[in-house]
N, C-alpha and C positions, 0 to 999 in steps of 0.2 A: 828817374824814370822807374827801378826796380819797386819803390815804393806805389809809383803810380800804378804801374801792372800789378801790384798785389791787392791794391782798390779793387781797381776793375774785376780780378779774379773773387774776389771776396763779394762785389756785387753780383758777378753771374749764379753763385754758391749762394746766395742769397734768394734771388730769384729762380734758382729752381727747385730752394725747398719753397717757396712761396707756393709754386707752380704744382708739385708734388702734390701739396696741405690741399690746394682748394682743386681739386680732382679728386682725392680722396676724401671729399666732403660730400663729394657725389653720389648719395645715396644709393643703396640698392635695394631699398623697399618696393620698387617697380616691379626687380627681377623675383623677390621673393614673394612676392603678393602671386606673379601671374606663374611660381613654379608652386605655389598652394594651390589655386586654383585646376593647375593641370594634374595637381595629385587629388582633386576634388574633394579638398581640404578646407569648404566654404568657412566652417569657423575661422581656422589661422587665418586666412585672406581678409575676413570682416574683421580681425583685431586688429589688421593694420591699418583700418581707416582711420581715420581722425575723427574725435567728437561731433563738428559739424556733420559730417557726412552721416553720420549714426542717428543722428538727430533728423534727420530728413530721409533717411531711407532703412530699411529695415534688412536683416539677414536674407527674406525671400526674394529681395526688390533685387539685390547686389546678383543674387543667383539668376535669376529671369536675364540681367542685363548678359554675367558670363553666358550664358545658353544661347541667347540672341545672337552676341558677335563670335559664335563657338571660341571665347577665350582660353577653352580647355586643350582645345586644338592648337595651340602654339607652335610652332616649332623652334622659330628664334624673334628678337625684336632687333629692329635698328631703331637706335634714336636718333632723329636727324638733329635734332634741337634739345640741346641742356641748359636752362635757365636758371639760375640759382641768385634771390639776392636776399640778404637779412635771411630769414625764416620760413620761405616762402621758396618753389621754385617747380617749373615746367617741365617735361618730357614731353618732346611730341617726335613721332614717327609711326614705323611702318610694322607690324607682326607679321611675319609669314605663317601660315596654317601649313597642316602636315598634307594638306594636298595640293600647294602651292598657291593658293588666292594668297591674295594681302589685305590686311584693312590698315585703316590708318587710326592709329590715337594717341589720345594724350591725357595723363595723366600731371594732374596739378597737389603739389604737395606742401605741406606744411611741418613745422617744427612741432612738437607736443611734447612737454617733459624732457627737454632733449632726444630726443627720437620723431626722424622723418614718418608722418603716416600721411595715408592718400586723401586727400581731401574733396578730388573731382576726377572720374573716369570716364571720358569721352571718346565719339568718334564718330567719324564724318560719315565713315562708310555707310552704307546698306546693311539692314541685322539681315542676318542669313536666312533665307527662305527655304531650308530646308529643314523637312517637317518631321517633326520628334514622335508623331504619333501619342495617343492618350499616354499620363504619367504614371 
């Protein structure tokens, strides 16, 4: 019986280590991206995007999306769903803006050269109607 108990404990330890590895593997690139946006460091934010993203969107287009959805005003995010399989991942959740309003966000990720990068950033929320005035 003691050997069965030892085997059971060893299995639990292994499962615990596996679970911690999986959760540590969850990339923080989305949070770093949003922090760069909040600090108005658009070059750093754009550098966190995947090559495929950069082939279809210029930095100016990313800035328009950021302004349209007020991403620089995000106070906190809550990822309701995190899915990772192989070198792809998806984060879905809500972002609370500084004024208390919320927007839906989906961030698709891909691993490039052993780093997670943002492949696509979308929102099912309406763009902000807040007028920014002339440039």
